[in-house]
Backbone of each chain as ProteinMPNN parsed JSONL, in Angstrom:
{"seq_chain_A": "XXXXXXXXXXXXXXXXXXXXXXXXXXXXXXXXXXXXXXXXXXXXXXXXXXXXXXXXXXXXXXXXXXXXXXXXXXXXXXXXXXXXXXXXXXXXXXXXXXXXXXXXXXXXXXXXX", "coords_chain_A": {"N_chain_A": [[91.57, 107.594, 63.335], [94.572, 107.308, 61.568], [96.566, 108.593, 58.82], [98.6, 106.35, 56.868], [101.345, 107.037, 56.716], [101.776, 108.747, 58.892], [101.12, 107.043, 60.957], [103.202, 105.196, 60.745], [105.369, 106.823, 61.413], [104.836, 107.287, 64.142], [104.868, 104.658, 65.068], [107.527, 104.024, 64.566], [108.782, 105.562, 66.418], [108.746, 104.318, 68.807], [110.014, 102.137, 71.449], [110.838, 99.006, 71.15], [111.272, 96.945, 73.301], [110.451, 94.752, 74.676], [109.179, 91.329, 75.092], [109.533, 89.406, 72.119], [110.093, 91.669, 70.56], [108.429, 93.975, 71.261], [106.203, 96.591, 72.508], [104.768, 97.278, 75.728], [101.298, 97.262, 76.164], [98.688, 98.995, 77.655], [95.354, 98.765, 78.144], [92.755, 100.979, 78.677], [89.533, 101.73, 79.852], [87.824, 104.221, 78.222], [85.738, 105.81, 79.158], [84.934, 105.067, 81.896], [87.387, 104.61, 83.125], [88.425, 102.225, 84.051], [91.1, 99.887, 84.187], [91.561, 97.646, 81.68], [93.035, 95.524, 80.451], [96.33, 94.105, 79.939], [98.68, 93.879, 77.387], [100.719, 93.031, 74.505], [102.297, 94.887, 71.862], [103.629, 94.736, 68.64], [105.57, 96.439, 66.081], [104.013, 96.311, 63.733], [101.457, 95.782, 64.75], [100.993, 98.165, 66.061], [100.887, 99.942, 63.899], [98.677, 98.935, 62.447], [96.669, 99.313, 64.352], [96.625, 102.121, 64.625], [95.969, 102.954, 62.047], [93.531, 101.737, 61.474], [91.905, 102.183, 63.661], [90.98, 100.232, 65.251], [91.889, 98.142, 67.893], [94.846, 96.269, 67.73], [96.885, 93.555, 68.761], [100.044, 91.919, 69.584], [100.203, 88.558, 69.819], [101.824, 86.768, 72.196], [101.764, 84.122, 72.743], [100.622, 82.82, 70.509], [102.224, 83.896, 68.658], [101.571, 85.842, 66.681], [99.922, 88.498, 64.894], [97.016, 89.98, 66.256], [93.781, 90.858, 66.054], [91.979, 92.365, 68.429], [88.997, 90.986, 69.424], [88.437, 89.696, 67.097], [87.546, 87.081, 66.991], [85.737, 86.944, 69.122], [84.111, 89.147, 68.87], [84.415, 91.186, 70.584], [85.514, 93.934, 70.236], [87.98, 96.579, 70.503], [87.736, 99.932, 70.295], [89.782, 102.536, 69.31], [90.459, 105.41, 71.172], [92.402, 107.082, 72.205], [95.99, 107.231, 72.112], [98.767, 106.881, 73.861], [102.109, 107.166, 74.327], [104.539, 106.197, 76.847], [107.023, 107.789, 79.024], [109.554, 106.688, 78.413], [108.987, 105.386, 76.141], [108.531, 102.665, 75.815], [106.186, 101.59, 76.453], [102.651, 101.828, 76.014], [99.663, 103.674, 76.518], [96.417, 102.831, 75.923], [93.477, 104.368, 75.288], [90.262, 103.297, 75.199], [87.108, 102.37, 73.641], [85.359, 99.779, 74.808], [83.894, 96.963, 73.447], [81.591, 94.803, 74.816], [83.085, 92.224, 76.791], [86.384, 92.605, 78.011], [88.002, 90.553, 78.858], [88.97, 87.143, 78.27], [87.739, 85.402, 79.94], [85.235, 86.289, 80.199], [84.687, 88.361, 81.857], [84.422, 91.885, 82.48], [86.875, 93.237, 82.8], [90.352, 92.151, 82.785], [91.362, 92.24, 85.264], [89.956, 91.185, 87.639], [89.924, 89.573, 89.806], [89.338, 86.909, 89.285], [90.995, 85.247, 88.051]], "CA_chain_A": [[92.353, 106.839, 62.352], [95.649, 108.146, 61.025], [97.157, 108.178, 57.539], [99.638, 105.337, 57.026], [102.668, 107.648, 56.923], [101.834, 109.248, 60.268], [101.126, 105.848, 61.814], [104.559, 104.646, 60.694], [106.218, 107.728, 62.207], [104.61, 107.011, 65.565], [105.352, 103.284, 65.323], [108.997, 104.01, 64.56], [109.289, 106.347, 67.553], [108.628, 103.518, 70.033], [111.15, 101.307, 71.827], [110.261, 97.646, 71.223], [112.286, 96.224, 74.07], [109.873, 93.627, 75.414], [109.063, 90.005, 74.42], [109.293, 89.349, 70.66], [110.19, 92.994, 69.936], [107.13, 94.633, 71.477], [105.956, 97.491, 73.637], [103.653, 96.873, 76.59], [100.11, 98.081, 75.924], [97.696, 98.976, 78.727], [94.069, 99.253, 77.644], [91.936, 101.589, 79.731], [88.205, 102.165, 79.42], [87.854, 105.666, 78.012], [84.711, 106.497, 79.946], [84.959, 104.809, 83.331], [88.743, 104.616, 83.652], [88.91, 100.899, 84.461], [92.157, 99.235, 83.414], [90.895, 96.467, 81.129], [93.96, 94.43, 80.171], [97.701, 94.405, 79.545], [99.11, 92.976, 76.33], [101.901, 93.507, 73.794], [102.135, 95.309, 70.469], [104.843, 94.956, 67.854], [105.454, 97.604, 65.188], [102.894, 96.116, 62.819], [100.218, 95.927, 65.518], [100.815, 99.609, 66.286], [100.467, 100.564, 62.624], [97.296, 98.528, 62.145], [95.788, 99.962, 65.328], [96.507, 103.557, 64.341], [95.354, 103.2, 60.727], [92.149, 101.234, 61.425], [91.123, 102.625, 64.819], [90.609, 99.032, 66.013], [93.127, 97.749, 68.553], [95.522, 95.011, 67.384], [98.013, 93.225, 69.624], [100.884, 90.791, 69.218], [100.008, 87.451, 70.735], [103.116, 86.14, 72.488], [101.585, 82.657, 72.751], [100.41, 82.359, 69.132], [103.229, 84.559, 67.818], [100.865, 86.377, 65.514], [99.096, 89.687, 65.105], [95.704, 89.556, 66.756], [92.818, 91.947, 66.2], [91.144, 92.099, 69.605], [87.587, 90.859, 69.057], [88.259, 89.072, 65.777], [86.71, 85.883, 67.149], [84.69, 87.16, 70.136], [83.303, 90.342, 68.599], [84.674, 92.179, 71.636], [86.488, 94.883, 69.702], [88.349, 97.798, 71.234], [87.867, 101.084, 69.394], [90.808, 103.413, 69.873], [90.121, 106.815, 71.395], [93.652, 107.816, 72.378], [97.179, 106.378, 72.079], [99.732, 107.74, 74.559], [103.346, 106.488, 74.756], [105.066, 106.673, 78.127], [108.197, 108.656, 78.958], [110.679, 106.051, 77.713], [108.426, 104.892, 74.873], [108.47, 101.199, 75.722], [104.828, 101.212, 76.859], [101.636, 102.762, 75.52], [98.342, 103.64, 77.136], [95.36, 102.874, 74.919], [92.143, 104.657, 75.807], [89.408, 102.577, 74.252], [85.724, 101.976, 73.88], [85.371, 98.311, 74.806], [82.635, 96.258, 73.163], [81.471, 93.591, 75.628], [84.064, 91.889, 77.822], [87.789, 92.614, 77.575], [88.693, 89.327, 79.269], [88.491, 85.899, 77.659], [86.92, 84.694, 80.926], [83.887, 86.84, 80.138], [84.537, 89.509, 82.745], [84.648, 93.173, 81.831], [88.318, 93.477, 82.771], [91.199, 91.011, 83.158], [91.762, 92.46, 86.659], [88.684, 91.073, 88.359], [90.105, 88.576, 90.89], [88.769, 85.594, 88.97], [92.02, 84.474, 87.337]], "C_chain_A": [[93.346, 107.775, 61.671], [96.041, 107.675, 59.628], [98.33, 107.23, 57.814], [100.993, 105.965, 57.383], [102.838, 108.14, 58.363], [101.874, 108.077, 61.267], [102.531, 105.24, 61.875], [105.522, 105.515, 61.515], [106.085, 107.434, 63.703], [105.155, 105.626, 65.916], [106.874, 103.259, 65.42], [109.609, 104.825, 65.698], [109.288, 105.532, 68.849], [109.843, 102.618, 70.228], [110.625, 99.895, 72.121], [111.2, 96.732, 72.006], [111.748, 95.009, 74.817], [109.757, 92.376, 74.522], [108.767, 90.133, 72.929], [109.385, 90.723, 69.971], [108.89, 93.777, 70.038], [107.237, 95.772, 72.501], [104.824, 96.899, 74.467], [102.492, 97.826, 76.321], [99.126, 97.891, 77.07], [96.413, 99.556, 78.162], [93.216, 99.737, 78.802], [90.602, 102.028, 79.15], [88.162, 103.694, 79.38], [86.89, 106.397, 78.94], [84.933, 106.3, 81.449], [86.343, 104.809, 83.959], [89.249, 103.265, 84.126], [90.066, 100.446, 83.572], [91.611, 97.874, 82.986], [91.841, 95.275, 80.969], [95.347, 94.98, 79.875], [98.096, 93.397, 78.481], [100.33, 93.586, 75.652], [101.553, 93.928, 72.376], [103.514, 95.354, 69.815], [104.578, 96.125, 66.884], [104.233, 97.485, 64.278], [101.544, 96.274, 63.525], [99.929, 97.399, 65.804], [100.292, 100.274, 65.02], [99.025, 100.205, 62.3], [96.29, 99.189, 63.081], [95.549, 101.424, 64.953], [95.796, 103.827, 63.005], [93.9, 102.742, 60.667], [91.278, 101.769, 62.546], [90.614, 101.451, 65.653], [91.897, 98.441, 66.58], [93.576, 96.348, 68.103], [96.676, 94.803, 68.367], [98.903, 92.2, 68.936], [100.644, 89.711, 70.261], [101.341, 86.746, 70.954], [102.973, 84.62, 72.57], [101.417, 82.135, 71.325], [101.456, 82.923, 68.173], [102.622, 85.048, 66.504], [100.156, 87.66, 65.901], [97.675, 89.23, 65.4], [94.836, 90.807, 66.856], [91.915, 91.574, 67.368], [89.68, 92.078, 69.162], [87.359, 90.109, 67.761], [87.447, 87.779, 65.863], [85.533, 86.129, 68.091], [83.718, 88.276, 69.771], [83.541, 91.457, 69.61], [85.806, 93.123, 71.234], [86.809, 95.984, 70.703], [88.549, 98.9, 70.197], [88.778, 102.111, 70.056], [90.316, 104.855, 69.983], [91.399, 107.651, 71.534], [94.793, 106.813, 72.525], [98.316, 107.216, 72.646], [100.963, 106.938, 74.972], [103.796, 107.018, 76.121], [106.422, 107.368, 77.925], [109.397, 108.006, 78.287], [110.241, 105.268, 76.476], [108.516, 103.381, 74.699], [107.123, 100.67, 76.204], [103.865, 102.253, 76.286], [100.347, 102.562, 76.297], [97.311, 103.81, 76.028], [94.054, 103.22, 75.62], [91.163, 104.148, 74.765], [87.942, 102.59, 74.654], [85.69, 100.461, 73.729], [83.985, 97.785, 74.489], [82.626, 94.994, 74.017], [82.596, 93.449, 76.632], [85.476, 91.982, 77.27], [88.435, 91.263, 77.833], [88.086, 88.093, 78.614], [87.673, 85.062, 78.642], [85.503, 85.255, 80.979], [83.655, 88.007, 81.077], [84.931, 90.788, 81.999], [86.142, 93.484, 81.726], [89.056, 92.195, 83.135], [91.639, 91.114, 84.623], [90.523, 92.375, 87.555], [88.721, 89.976, 89.414], [89.474, 87.238, 90.567], [89.795, 84.701, 88.287], [92.663, 83.431, 88.246]], "O_chain_A": [[93.002, 108.883, 61.257], [95.873, 106.503, 59.291], [98.967, 107.305, 58.864], [101.698, 105.464, 58.259], [103.896, 107.975, 58.971], [102.572, 108.129, 62.28], [102.985, 104.82, 62.939], [106.384, 104.995, 62.223], [107.076, 107.345, 64.428], [105.821, 105.451, 66.937], [107.439, 102.556, 66.258], [110.82, 104.78, 65.915], [109.776, 106.005, 69.875], [110.602, 102.368, 69.292], [110.056, 99.628, 73.179], [111.843, 95.853, 71.434], [112.495, 94.317, 75.508], [110.178, 92.374, 73.365], [107.869, 90.871, 72.525], [108.805, 90.909, 68.902], [108.321, 94.19, 69.029], [108.213, 95.889, 73.242], [104.02, 96.114, 73.965], [102.675, 99.042, 76.257], [98.773, 96.763, 77.414], [96.385, 100.714, 77.745], [92.983, 99.017, 79.772], [90.553, 102.63, 78.077], [88.43, 104.364, 80.378], [87.199, 107.476, 79.444], [85.101, 107.273, 82.184], [86.479, 104.985, 85.169], [90.394, 103.162, 84.565], [90.018, 100.603, 82.352], [91.245, 97.051, 83.825], [91.486, 94.148, 81.312], [95.515, 96.167, 79.596], [97.876, 92.197, 78.645], [100.911, 94.545, 76.16], [100.629, 93.391, 71.765], [104.45, 95.935, 70.363], [103.495, 96.711, 66.881], [103.506, 98.458, 64.08], [100.605, 96.835, 62.961], [98.776, 97.83, 65.793], [99.36, 101.076, 65.072], [98.238, 101.071, 61.92], [95.199, 99.577, 62.663], [94.414, 101.901, 64.964], [95.098, 104.832, 62.867], [93.112, 103.292, 59.898], [90.054, 101.812, 62.417], [89.904, 101.645, 66.64], [92.876, 98.257, 65.857], [92.8, 95.393, 68.099], [97.354, 95.755, 68.753], [98.578, 91.681, 67.868], [100.861, 89.932, 71.453], [101.92, 86.195, 70.019], [103.971, 83.905, 72.475], [102.006, 81.114, 70.968], [101.562, 82.487, 67.027], [103.077, 84.725, 65.407], [99.832, 87.887, 67.067], [97.2, 88.228, 64.865], [95.12, 91.706, 67.648], [91.178, 90.59, 67.305], [89.188, 93.05, 68.589], [86.214, 89.902, 67.359], [86.741, 87.422, 64.919], [84.449, 85.582, 67.883], [82.615, 88.338, 70.315], [82.951, 92.533, 69.515], [86.893, 93.109, 71.81], [86.033, 96.279, 71.612], [89.422, 98.807, 69.334], [88.571, 102.501, 71.205], [89.825, 105.438, 69.016], [91.471, 108.779, 71.047], [94.595, 105.694, 72.999], [98.783, 108.153, 71.998], [100.875, 106.109, 75.878], [103.473, 108.144, 76.498], [106.897, 107.512, 76.798], [110.189, 108.7, 77.65], [111.044, 104.575, 75.851], [108.572, 102.878, 73.577], [106.934, 99.462, 76.348], [104.23, 103.414, 76.1], [99.988, 101.448, 76.678], [97.326, 104.797, 75.292], [93.575, 102.453, 76.455], [91.23, 104.524, 73.595], [87.585, 102.788, 75.815], [85.959, 99.927, 72.653], [83.016, 98.114, 75.171], [83.561, 94.196, 73.946], [83.014, 94.427, 77.253], [85.743, 91.49, 76.174], [89.334, 90.864, 77.093], [86.873, 87.998, 78.424], [86.989, 84.122, 78.236], [84.663, 84.751, 81.724], [82.568, 88.583, 81.104], [85.675, 90.753, 81.019], [86.614, 93.94, 80.685], [88.479, 91.273, 83.713], [92.225, 90.174, 85.161], [90.103, 93.368, 88.148], [87.677, 89.503, 89.864], [89.108, 86.496, 91.479], [89.513, 83.544, 87.977], [93.545, 82.691, 87.811]]}, "seq_chain_B": "XXXXXXXXXXXXXXXXXXXXXXXXXXXXXXXXXXXXXXXXXXXXXXXXXXXXXXXXXXXXXXXXXXXXXXXXXXXXXXXXXXXXXXXXXXXXXXXXXXXXXXXXXXXXXXXXX", "coords_chain_B": {"N_chain_B": [[98.826, 96.172, 104.532], [100.343, 93.025, 104.555], [100.775, 89.916, 106.39], [103.95, 88.227, 106.344], [103.86, 85.526, 105.484], [101.445, 85.31, 104.051], [101.909, 87.176, 102.054], [103.961, 85.887, 100.674], [102.579, 83.669, 99.714], [100.861, 84.883, 97.842], [102.776, 86.058, 96.169], [103.977, 83.757, 95.18], [102.0, 82.78, 93.604], [102.016, 84.037, 91.217], [102.939, 84.542, 87.727], [105.975, 84.756, 86.542], [106.9, 85.777, 83.878], [108.067, 87.7, 82.342], [110.686, 90.116, 81.412], [113.78, 89.421, 83.076], [112.555, 87.672, 84.871], [109.952, 88.59, 85.827], [106.736, 90.104, 86.673], [104.457, 92.23, 84.89], [103.725, 95.433, 86.07], [101.122, 97.653, 86.592], [100.564, 100.847, 87.6], [97.967, 102.575, 89.075], [96.259, 105.562, 89.795], [94.538, 105.664, 92.75], [92.375, 107.306, 93.45], [91.686, 109.195, 91.292], [91.909, 107.602, 89.018], [93.773, 107.785, 86.983], [96.195, 106.266, 84.875], [99.362, 105.733, 86.002], [102.014, 104.741, 85.634], [104.03, 102.14, 84.103], [105.731, 99.275, 85.082], [108.097, 96.785, 86.266], [107.905, 93.89, 88.39], [109.696, 91.667, 90.4], [109.652, 88.519, 92.239], [110.573, 89.15, 94.818], [110.166, 91.918, 94.927], [107.395, 91.983, 94.874], [106.794, 90.736, 97.321], [107.979, 92.526, 99.152], [106.462, 94.814, 98.603], [103.865, 94.011, 99.361], [104.195, 93.436, 102.067], [105.12, 95.789, 103.215], [103.475, 97.818, 102.288], [104.338, 99.824, 100.733], [105.128, 100.611, 97.422], [107.342, 98.578, 95.607], [109.595, 98.032, 92.917], [111.161, 96.082, 90.256], [114.057, 97.137, 88.866], [114.824, 97.119, 85.553], [116.913, 98.236, 84.242], [118.864, 98.922, 86.153], [119.0, 96.527, 87.349], [118.06, 95.787, 89.932], [116.255, 95.749, 93.048], [113.86, 98.277, 93.716], [112.662, 100.753, 95.628], [109.981, 102.644, 94.986], [110.271, 106.081, 95.016], [112.362, 106.193, 96.758], [114.564, 107.832, 96.361], [113.438, 110.194, 95.378], [111.355, 110.793, 97.06], [108.844, 110.419, 96.193], [106.757, 108.427, 96.917], [104.724, 105.461, 96.476], [101.805, 104.486, 97.91], [100.304, 101.487, 98.673], [97.054, 100.563, 97.819], [95.429, 98.655, 96.656], [95.913, 95.41, 95.181], [95.892, 93.663, 92.378], [95.973, 90.796, 90.589], [96.082, 89.833, 87.08], [94.105, 87.86, 84.717], [95.758, 85.804, 83.723], [97.829, 85.969, 85.431], [100.305, 87.155, 84.97], [100.58, 89.801, 85.111], [100.003, 92.68, 87.144], [97.67, 94.863, 88.687], [98.145, 97.807, 90.35], [96.615, 99.642, 92.707], [97.061, 102.813, 93.864], [98.082, 105.36, 96.245], [99.555, 108.156, 95.183], [102.397, 109.951, 96.006], [103.31, 113.133, 95.154], [104.951, 113.359, 91.981], [104.591, 110.735, 89.623], [106.282, 110.292, 87.521], [109.687, 110.395, 86.42], [110.28, 112.608, 84.999], [108.98, 114.602, 86.182], [106.33, 114.955, 85.787], [102.906, 114.223, 86.584], [101.981, 111.717, 85.665], [103.496, 109.012, 83.769], [102.483, 108.946, 81.293], [102.132, 111.332, 79.589], [102.554, 112.625, 77.247], [105.063, 113.823, 77.061], [107.316, 112.502, 76.779]], "CA_chain_B": [[100.051, 95.395, 104.755], [100.026, 91.623, 104.813], [101.804, 89.103, 107.046], [104.941, 87.705, 105.395], [103.445, 84.238, 104.929], [100.394, 85.559, 103.061], [102.566, 87.85, 100.932], [104.688, 84.857, 99.914], [101.573, 82.88, 98.98], [100.429, 85.672, 96.675], [103.929, 86.186, 95.27], [104.232, 82.465, 94.531], [100.88, 82.458, 92.705], [102.14, 84.819, 89.985], [103.689, 83.941, 86.616], [107.051, 85.723, 86.283], [107.345, 85.38, 82.535], [108.636, 88.835, 81.62], [112.118, 90.418, 81.576], [114.437, 89.157, 84.364], [111.694, 86.923, 85.79], [109.079, 89.581, 86.455], [105.402, 90.395, 86.161], [104.253, 93.634, 84.534], [102.932, 96.129, 87.082], [100.499, 98.901, 86.152], [100.155, 101.631, 88.763], [96.823, 103.453, 88.77], [95.86, 106.429, 90.899], [93.364, 105.09, 93.401], [91.258, 108.246, 93.491], [91.274, 109.74, 89.999], [91.881, 106.583, 87.983], [94.836, 107.935, 85.987], [97.277, 105.282, 84.83], [100.533, 106.529, 86.351], [103.248, 104.179, 85.08], [104.151, 100.695, 83.921], [107.07, 98.824, 85.455], [108.189, 95.343, 86.493], [108.131, 93.415, 89.76], [110.045, 90.265, 90.58], [109.003, 87.939, 93.417], [110.973, 89.889, 96.012], [109.481, 93.229, 94.907], [106.002, 91.734, 95.26], [106.745, 90.465, 98.766], [108.252, 93.784, 99.891], [105.315, 95.705, 98.41], [102.712, 93.538, 100.131], [104.459, 93.443, 103.509], [105.363, 97.15, 103.707], [102.452, 98.757, 101.829], [104.988, 100.806, 99.859], [105.389, 99.875, 96.193], [108.71, 98.29, 95.167], [109.67, 97.445, 91.579], [112.453, 95.588, 89.813], [114.592, 97.99, 87.809], [115.458, 96.295, 84.517], [118.164, 98.884, 83.821], [119.849, 98.786, 87.236], [118.947, 95.135, 87.808], [118.006, 95.825, 91.394], [114.984, 96.15, 93.646], [113.799, 99.726, 93.74], [111.487, 101.305, 96.302], [109.551, 103.863, 94.304], [110.308, 107.225, 95.921], [113.471, 106.108, 97.735], [115.418, 109.02, 96.204], [112.625, 111.385, 95.079], [110.296, 111.008, 98.049], [107.541, 110.229, 95.551], [106.321, 107.071, 97.232], [103.384, 104.981, 96.127], [101.233, 103.678, 98.982], [99.447, 100.483, 98.061], [95.66, 100.471, 98.26], [94.903, 97.358, 96.2], [96.872, 94.634, 94.387], [94.973, 92.775, 91.662], [96.569, 90.079, 89.452], [95.167, 89.643, 85.947], [93.56, 86.515, 84.538], [96.807, 84.782, 83.578], [98.733, 86.178, 86.555], [101.622, 87.664, 84.562], [100.51, 91.251, 85.267], [99.235, 93.084, 88.321], [97.206, 96.241, 88.762], [98.393, 98.376, 91.67], [95.908, 100.898, 92.98], [97.994, 103.469, 94.786], [98.098, 106.798, 96.539], [100.836, 108.646, 94.679], [102.948, 111.183, 96.561], [104.005, 113.919, 94.126], [104.938, 112.954, 90.591], [105.001, 109.357, 89.375], [107.283, 110.238, 86.458], [110.985, 111.013, 86.725], [110.336, 113.896, 84.306], [108.302, 115.575, 87.029], [104.891, 114.994, 85.501], [102.106, 113.369, 87.468], [102.01, 110.359, 85.133], [104.465, 108.771, 82.698], [101.739, 108.996, 80.031], [101.693, 112.728, 79.516], [102.976, 113.165, 75.947], [106.274, 114.625, 77.132], [108.472, 111.602, 76.644]], "C_chain_B": [[99.688, 93.976, 105.175], [101.137, 90.964, 105.629], [102.704, 88.483, 105.987], [104.45, 86.425, 104.714], [102.395, 84.422, 103.824], [100.98, 86.244, 101.825], [103.301, 86.845, 100.05], [103.72, 83.998, 99.11], [101.142, 83.597, 97.709], [101.578, 85.77, 95.674], [104.158, 84.882, 94.507], [103.102, 82.04, 93.595], [101.009, 83.167, 91.359], [103.044, 84.114, 88.977], [104.725, 84.963, 86.134], [107.661, 85.47, 84.904], [107.99, 86.515, 81.752], [110.111, 89.045, 81.984], [112.645, 90.124, 82.983], [113.559, 88.387, 85.348], [110.762, 87.841, 86.557], [107.633, 89.455, 85.947], [105.371, 91.875, 85.776], [103.354, 94.25, 85.598], [102.424, 97.447, 86.509], [100.031, 99.645, 87.391], [99.069, 102.622, 88.352], [96.485, 104.277, 90.008], [94.538, 105.944, 91.48], [92.153, 106.018, 93.314], [90.793, 108.625, 92.083], [91.227, 108.736, 88.867], [92.937, 106.742, 86.905], [95.814, 106.76, 86.052], [98.586, 106.052, 84.973], [101.801, 106.036, 85.667], [103.115, 102.68, 84.894], [105.585, 100.321, 84.277], [107.025, 97.323, 85.69], [108.394, 95.042, 87.972], [108.598, 91.968, 89.692], [109.4, 89.787, 91.895], [109.317, 88.748, 94.671], [110.304, 91.264, 96.076], [108.017, 93.078, 95.297], [105.903, 91.535, 96.767], [106.979, 91.752, 99.563], [107.081, 94.753, 99.787], [104.153, 95.3, 99.325], [102.954, 93.615, 101.635], [104.665, 94.856, 104.068], [104.238, 98.123, 103.352], [103.027, 99.874, 100.982], [105.458, 100.062, 98.612], [106.884, 99.792, 95.882], [108.636, 97.683, 93.768], [111.037, 96.779, 91.411], [112.91, 96.516, 88.698], [115.319, 97.12, 86.792], [116.734, 96.961, 83.999], [119.246, 98.719, 84.895], [119.947, 97.358, 87.748], [119.012, 95.075, 89.338], [116.585, 96.153, 91.825], [115.015, 97.651, 93.878], [112.514, 100.115, 94.48], [111.142, 102.614, 95.615], [109.532, 105.004, 95.31], [111.518, 107.242, 96.835], [114.445, 107.29, 97.584], [114.588, 110.289, 96.049], [111.655, 111.752, 96.194], [108.908, 110.786, 97.483], [107.075, 108.78, 95.694], [104.953, 106.758, 96.643], [102.912, 104.088, 97.272], [100.179, 102.755, 98.384], [98.054, 100.472, 98.686], [95.078, 99.116, 97.855], [95.912, 96.731, 95.236], [96.058, 93.546, 93.697], [95.699, 92.106, 90.5], [95.562, 89.97, 88.307], [94.868, 88.156, 85.751], [94.636, 85.464, 84.332], [97.984, 85.014, 84.527], [100.16, 86.541, 86.153], [101.653, 89.189, 84.586], [99.691, 91.559, 86.513], [98.854, 94.556, 88.195], [97.388, 96.708, 90.199], [97.565, 99.642, 91.803], [96.667, 101.58, 94.106], [97.575, 104.894, 95.118], [99.495, 107.28, 96.169], [101.227, 109.931, 95.39], [103.685, 111.899, 95.44], [103.858, 113.327, 92.746], [105.329, 111.485, 90.453], [106.19, 109.314, 88.422], [108.569, 110.97, 86.847], [111.158, 112.339, 85.995], [109.593, 114.988, 85.088], [106.812, 115.719, 86.755], [104.172, 113.973, 86.387], [102.114, 111.922, 86.99], [103.091, 110.253, 84.06], [103.805, 108.836, 81.325], [101.207, 110.403, 79.818], [102.202, 113.425, 78.267], [104.196, 114.065, 76.047], [107.519, 113.788, 76.929], [109.09, 111.703, 75.253]], "O_chain_B": [[98.836, 93.763, 106.037], [102.292, 91.387, 105.576], [102.269, 88.241, 104.861], [104.609, 86.264, 103.504], [102.457, 83.762, 102.787], [100.6, 85.936, 100.695], [103.266, 86.945, 98.824], [104.0, 83.64, 97.966], [101.068, 82.997, 96.636], [101.379, 85.586, 94.473], [104.494, 84.903, 93.323], [103.232, 81.051, 92.874], [100.207, 82.929, 90.456], [103.809, 83.214, 89.325], [104.397, 85.907, 85.415], [108.795, 85.006, 84.788], [108.417, 86.314, 80.615], [110.7, 88.277, 82.745], [112.032, 90.528, 83.971], [113.801, 88.449, 86.554], [110.777, 87.868, 87.787], [107.357, 88.798, 84.944], [106.164, 92.671, 86.278], [102.343, 93.662, 85.983], [103.202, 98.256, 86.004], [99.2, 99.142, 88.147], [99.234, 103.398, 87.411], [96.432, 103.756, 91.123], [93.541, 105.832, 90.768], [91.028, 105.554, 93.125], [89.636, 108.399, 91.728], [90.574, 108.983, 87.853], [93.003, 105.919, 85.992], [96.207, 106.319, 87.132], [98.886, 106.925, 84.159], [102.584, 106.845, 85.17], [102.22, 102.04, 85.444], [106.534, 100.965, 83.831], [106.04, 96.664, 85.358], [108.979, 95.836, 88.708], [107.986, 91.14, 89.017], [108.7, 90.544, 92.568], [108.433, 89.001, 95.49], [109.92, 91.721, 97.153], [107.459, 93.943, 95.973], [105.024, 92.104, 97.415], [106.267, 92.033, 100.527], [106.743, 95.433, 100.755], [103.541, 96.145, 99.978], [102.014, 93.837, 102.399], [104.418, 95.099, 105.249], [104.059, 99.135, 104.028], [102.301, 100.772, 100.557], [106.103, 99.018, 98.711], [107.593, 100.798, 95.894], [107.723, 96.913, 93.468], [111.923, 96.882, 92.258], [112.218, 96.664, 87.691], [116.306, 96.462, 87.12], [117.557, 96.294, 83.373], [120.397, 98.414, 84.585], [120.867, 97.019, 88.493], [119.87, 94.424, 89.935], [115.814, 96.751, 91.076], [116.057, 98.224, 94.196], [111.412, 99.835, 94.007], [111.913, 103.572, 95.656], [108.862, 104.917, 96.338], [111.699, 108.185, 97.605], [115.075, 107.702, 98.558], [114.985, 111.348, 96.534], [111.185, 112.887, 96.266], [107.91, 110.94, 98.187], [107.012, 108.024, 94.725], [104.15, 107.645, 96.356], [103.532, 103.068, 97.573], [99.277, 103.2, 97.675], [97.897, 100.385, 99.904], [94.328, 98.503, 98.615], [96.666, 97.434, 94.563], [95.588, 92.613, 94.348], [96.015, 92.773, 89.516], [94.351, 90.008, 88.526], [95.32, 87.309, 86.522], [94.442, 84.318, 84.736], [99.009, 84.338, 84.435], [101.108, 86.275, 86.891], [102.623, 89.803, 84.142], [98.799, 90.798, 86.889], [99.611, 95.374, 87.672], [96.869, 96.104, 91.137], [97.796, 100.612, 91.082], [96.887, 100.996, 95.167], [96.826, 105.537, 94.382], [100.488, 106.865, 96.766], [100.467, 110.9, 95.379], [104.594, 111.328, 94.837], [102.787, 112.85, 92.372], [106.283, 111.034, 91.085], [107.016, 108.404, 88.501], [108.543, 112.009, 87.505], [112.059, 113.114, 86.315], [109.588, 116.153, 84.69], [106.12, 116.503, 87.406], [104.762, 113.004, 86.864], [102.236, 111.001, 87.797], [103.544, 111.259, 83.514], [104.491, 108.786, 80.304], [100.0, 110.641, 79.859], [102.278, 114.652, 78.217], [104.367, 114.969, 75.23], [108.636, 114.304, 76.911], [110.07, 111.018, 74.962]]}, "name": "protein", "num_of_chains": 2, "seq": "XXXXXXXXXXXXXXXXXXXXXXXXXXXXXXXXXXXXXXXXXXXXXXXXXXXXXXXXXXXXXXXXXXXXXXXXXXXXXXXXXXXXXXXXXXXXXXXXXXXXXXXXXXXXXXXXXXXXXXXXXXXXXXXXXXXXXXXXXXXXXXXXXXXXXXXXXXXXXXXXXXXXXXXXXXXXXXXXXXXXXXXXXXXXXXXXXXXXXXXXXXXXXXXXXXXXXXXXXXXXXXXXXX"}
């Protein structure tokens, strides 16, 4: 968890060029390395994620900030936050509680969609 | 490598809701599990990737199909292609030749951007 000022510095260093002014976020299981899901983060979601240590996204369907697990209990605890070379995507290394996917599977990439 | 007809079936099953009519593509090293890069694929890039076994993307800056490695020699050979639960993103498991990143690092997520 970072102080607010540092979180803002990092948030302001990103390039929000995707849907609704977002970066693409890829969540990867910290231990096993499985890619769990792909979602979007706006500036506020980045700040909340970095200051709380719990991953927040921007829901492009609900057009709202969304704390992953807020209804399911399937939180993602942030272990590492790594922007890519052009800063329009971030890799989130996380500890995933339960299932990352709303279908109940561990990852969203499980050939059941 | 898939027959053209099967590649088209898979390509037509995806939801191209991102920039320029694309899906988000996450390339992951097949062996080590490192997330190498995030890019976009339109329908044609998906078909070329599945039929040739060499990963093609849609360049949102050049607005053109782009065979990864066509200038650098740093090709990505496709090992697996897994759509996510809502079919607007795909996970590409690849064998990466050389560096995935144009900065010369193995991955685009290496804190040098």
